[in-house]
N, C-alpha and C positions, 0 to 999 in steps of 0.2 A: 497447549495447543489451540490453535483455532479450528473449529469443526465448520467444514465447507461443504455445502450440497449444491446442485446444479439442475436447472430446468430449462431445457431447449429441444425443440422437435426435430434438430439435424443430429444424427448419430455421429457425424464426423467431428461436428463441433463439441459436442459432449466428451467425445474421445481426447480431444486435445485440451480441453479443460481440466480434464479428469488426470491427464500426464502431467499437466502444469503444478496442478495442486500437490500431487504425489512426490513430487521433486523437491519441494519446500519442507526443509526439517520441522518448522512451527506449523505447518498446515496439515490436516487430516482430513481426508475426502470420505464423507459419511453417507452419500447416497446420491442419486440422479433420478431425473423424471423426462419424460417425453412429451407431457402435455400438462397442460394446467389441474385437472382433476388429479392425475398422478402424483404432481407436485405438492398438492394439498395433503394428501394421503401420507406422502413421506415426511413433510414437514410435521405433521401430528404425532409420526412415530419417533424419528431421529432428533428433531427439535435442533436444527444447526446454528450456530453462532451466525454464519453469513450464507445467505442464498443468491447464487449468480442466475439471474433470471432473465430470460428471453422475452420480449415484449410481442413479438407477433409469432404466436403459436397457434395450431388449428385447435376449434373448439374454443376451449376457456383460455383466453389469452392472458399475457402477465399483466395487464391493468386489474382484469377480471381476480387473479391470484391476489395481487395486492389488496384489493377492496376486500376480499374473503378472510385474508389474514388480519386484517383491520377490525374485522368482525369477531374475532376468536382470540381474546385476551391471552389464552395461553401460548399464540404464537407470537406475542408481542416483543419476547427477547430476541428473535431472528431479523438481524438487519439484512438489507435487499440492495445488493447491487445491479442495476439493469446492465444487460451485456447487448449492445445495439450496433447497428450498421451507420447511425444517424441518417439514414434515408427516410427515417420517420419523426420527423421534428414535432409533428402534431401530438405525439405521444408524449414528450418530455415533460409538458406541466402535468398533464394528467398522471403519471407516474409518480411525480413529486408529491401531489396532492393526495395521491393513494398511499404514498408511505415510502416510495423509493429514499435510499440514503446516498444513492450516487450512480454515475453511469460510467462505464468504459466502452470502448471500441471493441468490436469482436477481433479486429487485427492488431490489437496493442501487444508491444512487445511482453514477453513472459514476466519481466521484471516489473512492469508498470501494473499488471494485473495482480500479481502477488503484493505489491505495495499497495493497491487499491482495497484489496481484501484486508490487510492489516489496519488500514486508515479506518475503514468502516467498523471492524471489529472493536477498536479502542473506542468508539462512541462518537466519531468525528463524522461528518458528511465528506463526501467525495464530490465536490462541484468545480470544476474548472471555470475560468472566466469565459471560456468559449462557450461552454454549455449554459452558463448564466446569460450570457448575451443572447442566446437563442431563447430562452424563456422571456427575457425582457422584451426582445424584438416582436415574440409572437403575442405575448398576453399584456406587456406594459406600455404599449404604445399612447401616446398623447390621446386623452379622449376615450381610453378602454375604460369599462364599466369597472367601478371600484366597489368592493365588497367589505362590509364592516368585519373587522377581526376583533374577536371576543378578548378584552384585556389591553387593547392597545391604547385606550386613554388611560390606563394606568401607569403607562411608560413615561419616564423623564424626557425631556427633550433631548439629553445627551444618549440616552437609552434607544430612542427612536431614529436619531442619526445613525447609530451604531446598526441596528438594523437595516437601515437603508444601504450602509457599506458593506454589511455582508452580503446584501444582495446583489453587489457588483463581482462575486466571487474571488475576493480578495481574502488574504489569511490575515489573522489578527497582527502579524508582524507587518503586513503589507498597509494594512489601514492604520497601524500606529505611525509608520513611516510617513504616510501621506498626511496626517493629522499632526504630526510632531509630538507625539505622546508616547508614553511608554506601551509596550504589548500588554503588560499586567492589567492596566487601565482598561485597554480594550476589552480583554479577557472578562473583567469583572462587570462591564457594562453588558456585553453580549450574555454572559451567565445569568445575569439579572432579568434581562428582557426574556430569555427563554424561559425562566420560570414563571414570570408574570403572563407569558402569552400559552404557557404549557407546550411549548415546541418540543418535540422530540430531539431535534439536532438542528444543525445551521441549514440544512435542506429545507426543513419546514419552514425556518425564517424566511428563506428566500421566497416561499409559496406566499408567506403573509405579507411581507414586503410588497410583492407584485399586487396581491388582491386587495391591499390598502391603499395602494399608488404612492408608496414610500419611495424615494429616489433621494439618492446622495448628490451633494452639492456640486 
């Protein structure tokens, strides 16, 4: 069972998300919160596998919650999916930097949200090409500031290339098809790059690629 909690300051949204979670046989609803402070207290108590988190909440917002979670090692096992309307582009990169593993729209179909929970719970990141394009468009423009990323110099040329391709939002299979190599080869290079960069998941690889100015050919 995947244990899921949610934090959103709109009661009707919480009601809908809770109903969606409870209808799935492999998902267990374990808690909810209406603001950031309550979300942290809930997380410390129930330690869910996945948290569905609204970015724009009164008081402590979703970014603050993510940063607070990063500062508490005991909360490190909880993966976070940001539930957004996408009228908040400026929050996307900040959420990734702070530790979000993916994004879904509030009006997503139930099966899409359930799929997102399963993907993130399995240790993968949920970054569609559309989301990644927003990140690159906002923060990866030519001339944008480049920030050194620890461990980047230790990557082989092939590993750097794979990180850049991950930052396009493509899956391993899609990268493999683009480069005419096997998905296992892509997976190996991506995994090695994640270890060297101490990246939590593919979402963090996107952050590192953007910060360091890596772009796919």
